[in-house]
BABAGU-277680 format. One record per residue: z, x, y of N, C-alpha, C in turn; residue in one letter. Coordinates in steps of 0.05 Angstrom, whole numbers, padded with zeros to 5 digits, always signed. Example, Ala and Ser with C-alpha at 12.3 -4.5 7.8 and 13.67 -1.06 7.14 Angstrom:
2
+00156+00264-00114+00156+00246-00090+00156+00264-00066a+00142+00257-00045+00143+00273-00021+00157+00258+00001s
END
This chain:
179
+00526+00889+00446+00500+00897+00457+00487+00873+00471m+00476+00878+00494+00462+00857+00509+00432+00859+00504y+00419+00836+00504+00391+00837+00499+00376+00842+00526y+00354+00854+00524+00338+00860+00548+00323+00835+00555i+00324+00829+00581+00313+00804+00590+00289+00809+00609y+00267+00797+00604+00244+00800+00622+00236+00772+00633t+00225+00772+00657+00218+00747+00670+00195+00732+00655m+00199+00707+00650+00179+00690+00637+00172+00667+00655t+00153+00651+00647+00145+00628+00663+00169+00609+00665e+00185+00606+00644+00209+00589+00646+00228+00599+00667t+00231+00625+00669+00248+00636+00690+00239+00628+00718d+00214+00630+00722+00203+00623+00748+00209+00593+00754k+00207+00577+00734+00213+00549+00737+00242+00543+00743t+00260+00558+00730+00289+00553+00732+00303+00569+00754l+00289+00588+00766+00302+00606+00785+00312+00592+00810s+00301+00569+00817+00309+00555+00841+00327+00531+00836h+00337+00527+00811+00353+00504+00805+00381+00507+00817i+00390+00486+00831+00417+00485+00843+00433+00463+00830k+00419+00444+00817+00432+00420+00806+00421+00415+00778l+00438+00416+00758+00430+00410+00730+00443+00383+00722l+00426+00363+00718+00435+00337+00709+00426+00333+00680l+00440+00316+00666+00432+00311+00638+00442+00284+00629m+00429+00274+00609+00438+00250+00594+00461+00259+00576d+00475+00240+00564+00497+00247+00546+00489+00243+00517a+00485+00218+00509+00478+00212+00481+00451+00224+00474d+00451+00242+00455+00426+00255+00447+00421+00281+00461g+00437+00288+00481+00434+00313+00496+00460+00329+00493v+00482+00318+00503+00508+00330+00499+00519+00324+00471l+00509+00304+00458+00516+00297+00431+00491+00297+00414t+00494+00294+00388+00470+00291+00371+00460+00263+00370d+00472+00245+00386+00463+00217+00387+00478+00199+00368g+00496+00210+00351+00512+00194+00333+00536+00182+00347s+00542+00158+00339+00566+00144+00349+00581+00134+00325i+00607+00140+00323+00623+00131+00301+00644+00112+00312a+00646+00088+00300+00666+00069+00308+00689+00070+00289y+00713+00072+00299+00737+00074+00282+00753+00048+00283t+00745+00029+00298+00760+00004+00300+00747-00013+00321g+00760-00035+00328+00749-00054+00347+00741-00041+00374e+00758-00024+00385+00753-00012+00411+00749+00018+00410e+00753+00030+00387+00752+00060+00386+00725+00070+00377m+00716+00091+00390+00692+00105+00382+00697+00135+00384q+00683+00150+00369+00685+00179+00370+00657+00191+00376t+00658+00213+00390+00634+00228+00396+00640+00257+00390m+00620+00272+00382+00623+00300+00377+00608+00316+00397t+00621+00335+00410+00609+00352+00430+00608+00381+00420f+00588+00396+00429+00585+00424+00421+00600+00441+00441n+00619+00457+00431+00635+00474+00448+00619+00495+00463v+00597+00504+00451+00580+00523+00465+00566+00511+00489k+00558+00486+00486+00547+00472+00509+00567+00470+00532d+00592+00465+00524+00614+00463+00544+00618+00489+00558g+00618+00511+00544+00621+00537+00557+00597+00543+00576l+00573+00536+00567+00550+00540+00584+00553+00524+00610g+00563+00500+00609+00566+00484+00633+00588+00496+00651l+00609+00506+00639+00629+00519+00656+00618+00544+00669r+00601+00559+00655+00590+00584+00666+00572+00578+00689m+00555+00557+00687+00537+00552+00710+00553+00541+00734i+00574+00526+00729+00590+00516+00751+00604+00539+00765q+00614+00558+00749+00627+00582+00761+00607+00598+00778k+00582+00597+00770+00561+00611+00785+00551+00595+00809a+00562+00572+00814+00555+00556+00838+00533+00535+00833g+00525+00531+00809+00505+00511+00802+00520+00485+00796i+00512+00463+00807+00525+00437+00803+00515+00425+00777i+00534+00415+00761+00527+00402+00736+00536+00373+00737a+00519+00355+00726+00526+00327+00726+00514+00312+00703g+00525+00289+00697+00516+00273+00675+00510+00245+00685v+00486+00235+00676+00477+00208+00683+00471+00195+00656v+00486+00174+00648+00483+00162+00622+00484+00132+00624t+00471+00119+00605+00470+00090+00604+00494+00077+00592g+00508+00091+00575+00532+00079+00562+00557+00087+00575r+00578+00071+00570+00605+00078+00579+00620+00087+00554k+00636+00108+00557+00651+00118+00534+00675+00133+00544s+00698+00125+00533+00723+00139+00540+00722+00168+00531d+00710+00173+00508+00708+00200+00497+00691+00217+00516a+00670+00207+00526+00653+00222+00545+00668+00227+00571l+00681+00207+00581+00697+00210+00606+00717+00232+00603s+00730+00233+00580+00750+00254+00575+00737+00281+00575r+00714+00283+00561+00700+00309+00560+00691+00319+00588r+00682+00300+00605+00675+00308+00632+00699+00318+00647m+00722+00306+00644+00746+00316+00658+00753+00343+00648r+00751+00348+00621+00758+00374+00610+00739+00396+00621e+00714+00389+00625+00694+00409+00635+00694+00411+00666l+00710+00395+00679+00710+00395+00708+00685+00384+00721g+00672+00366+00707+00647+00354+00718+00654+00328+00731i+00654+00328+00757+00661+00304+00772+00636+00288+00779s+00613+00300+00777+00587+00286+00782+00579+00272+00756l+00592+00249+00752+00590+00235+00726+00585+00205+00732f+00562+00196+00722+00554+00168+00726+00549+00156+00698f+00565+00136+00691+00560+00122+00665+00554+00093+00670d+00542+00080+00650+00534+00052+00653+00510+00049+00671g+00493+00070+00674+00470+00069+00692+00446+00058+00678v+00434+00037+00689+00411+00025+00677+00385+00036+00688s+00385+00045+00713+00361+00057+00725+00368+00085+00736d+00364+00105+00720+00372+00132+00727+00355+00143+00750k+00330+00136+00751+00313+00145+00773+00322+00135+00800g+00331+00110+00801+00341+00099+00826+00366+00114+00836r+00383+00122+00817+00408+00135+00824+00403+00164+00835l+00381+00176+00829+00376+00203+00837+00379+00208+00867l+00369+00190+00884+00371+00193+00913+00400+00195+00922e+00417+00178+00910+00445+00179+00916+00457+00206+00908q+00450+00216+00885+00461+00241+00875+00452+00264+00894i+00426+00264+00902+00416+00285+00919+00431+00284+00946l+00435+00260+00957+00450+00258+00982+00479+00268+00979g+00491+00262+00957+00518+00270+00952+00521+00300+00949q+00501+00313+00937+00503+00342+00931+00489+00359+00952t+00471+00347+00968+00456+00363+00987+00433+00378+00975g+00427+00372+00950+00405+00385+00936+00379+00369+00940c+00357+00382+00935+00331+00368+00936+00321+00363+00908m+00303+00344+00904+00293+00338+00878+00280+00362+00865a+00266+00379+00881+00253+00402+00870+00272+00424+00860g+00298+00422+00868+00318+00441+00860+00335+00430+00837e+00326+00408+00826+00341+00393+00806+00327+00393+00779t+00342+00398+00758+00332+00395+00730+00347+00373+00717a+00333+00359+00698+00346+00338+00682+00339+00343+00653f+00360+00343+00636+00356+00346+00607+00357+00318+00594i+00336+00312+00579+00333+00285+00568+00326+00285+00538a+00328+00261+00527+00321+00258+00499+00306+00232+00492d+00309+00211+00509+00297+00186+00501+00286+00170+00526d+00274+00148+00521+00259+00133+00541+00275+00124+00565l+00300+00119+00562+00317+00112+00585+00318+00134+00606a+00310+00158+00599+00311+00181+00618+00285+00184+00633d+00264+00169+00626+00237+00174+00637+00237+00171+00668m+00251+00151+00679+00249+00146+00708+00260+00170+00724s+00281+00182+00715+00292+00205+00730+00276+00230+00724i+00266+00233+00700+00250+00257+00693+00226+00259+00712m+00214+00237+00719+00190+00237+00736+00196+00244+00765k+00222+00245+00772+00229+00249+00800+00242+00277+00805k+00250+00291+00784+00263+00317+00788+00242+00339+00787v+00249+00363+00797+00231+00385+00797+00226+00397+00770g+00247+00397+00753+00244+00409+00726+00254+00389+00705v+00236+00373+00694+00244+00356+00672+00245+00372+00646p+00267+00369+00631+00271+00384+00606+00276+00364+00583i+00264+00369+00560+00269+00353+00536+00283+00370+00515a+00302+00358+00501+00314+00372+00478+00294+00372+00455v+00297+00390+00437+00278+00394+00415+00273+00369+00399a+00293+00352+00396+00289+00328+00380+00285+00303+00397d+00277+00307+00422+00271+00284+00440+00247+00269+00429a+00245+00244+00437+00221+00228+00428+00196+00240+00441v+00173+00236+00428+00149+00249+00438+00142+00242+00467p+00147+00218+00476+00140+00210+00504+00157+00227+00524a+00181+00233+00517+00198+00250+00535+00188+00279+00533i+00182+00289+00510+00172+00316+00508+00146+00320+00523q+00130+00299+00523+00104+00302+00537+00106+00303+00567s+00128+00293+00579+00131+00294+00608+00149+00317+00616c+00159+00333+00597+00177+00355+00603+00161+00380+00609a+00171+00397+00627+00159+00423+00631+00172+00444+00613v+00195+00438+00603+00209+00455+00584+00219+00438+00561i+00216+00447+00536+00227+00434+00512+00245+00456+00499v+00270+00449+00495+00288+00469+00483+00281+00474+00454t+00291+00497+00445+00288+00503+00416+00309+00488+00400e+00332+00483+00411+00354+00470+00397+00354+00440+00402k+00363+00424+00383+00365+00395+00387+00389+00388+00404p+00390+00363+00412+00412+00353+00427+00438+00354+00411g+00460+00362+00425+00486+00364+00412+00489+00388+00395g+00469+00405+00394+00469+00428+00376+00462+00454+00392k+00469+00455+00417+00465+00479+00433+00442+00478+00453g+00428+00455+00456+00406+00453+00475+00415+00456+00504a+00438+00445+00510+00449+00448+00538+00456+00477+00543v+00468+00490+00524+00475+00518+00528+00450+00535+00532r+00430+00529+00516+00404+00543+00518+00394+00542+00547e+00395+00519+00559+00385+00515+00587+00404+00529+00607i+00430+00526+00603+00450+00539+00621+00445+00569+00621c+00443+00581+00597+00438+00610+00596+00412+00617+00610d+00391+00601+00605+00365+00607+00617+00366+00605+00648a+00381+00586+00658+00384+00584+00687+00398+00609+00698i+00420+00616+00686+00435+00640+00695+00417+00665+00694l+00402+00668+00674+00384+00691+00671+00362+00690+00692q+00350+00667+00696+00329+00664+00715+00338+00669+00744a+00362+00663+00750+00373+00667+00777+00386+00694+00781k+00384+00711+00760+00395+00738+00762+00426+00738+00761g+00438+00718+00749+00467+00715+00748+00479+00720+00720l+00461+00728+00701+00470+00731+00673+00490+00754+00670w+00485+00776+00683+00504+00799+00680+00532+00792+00691a+00533+00777+00713+00559+00768+00724+00572+00749+00705d+00557+00731+00692+00568+00712+00673+00580+00727+00649a+00566+00748+00639+00575+00763+00616+00599+00780+00624l+00601+00790+00648+00622+00808+00656+00650+00795+00653a+00651+00769+00655+00676+00755+00652+00688+00759+00624r+00671+00764+00605+00679+00766+00577+00682+00794+00567w+00677+00813+00583+00678+00842+00575+00707+00852+00575e
END
């Protein structure tokens, strides 16, 4: 059974999104990092977030990650999800946005960014739709136009992916693939 969907203010905000960018630690993950040895680290990703990212890409929406840390585990996850718009080791995310917009042909107003912590502030102030995960720090939540119900690494990205598809009228097509 499908739920009945009606247009909300969030839909109006997300209906023009062509580019969804996000941080990694605290957004695609719960922010935990486990070290297993000198050079090894593990990260845990939510499979539902991954499916959401594949669904929006299939619908023609560009997905990308801009993160401050470098991680082999994250690089592997991006390859698995087919996300080539991946920037790691970024110290000034806001400065990088112009390059990303030039590369994708999108405008800042057509771009959303999902964030959780202070390192994301510079890019959040430049995109059309700044989004905070439920467990983001208060400063990030206060500059967001949308705050997810779910925390980072626990379905927040999927929540936004589904909302974008619904807002753009692409939800039925996304569901049809699974019927």
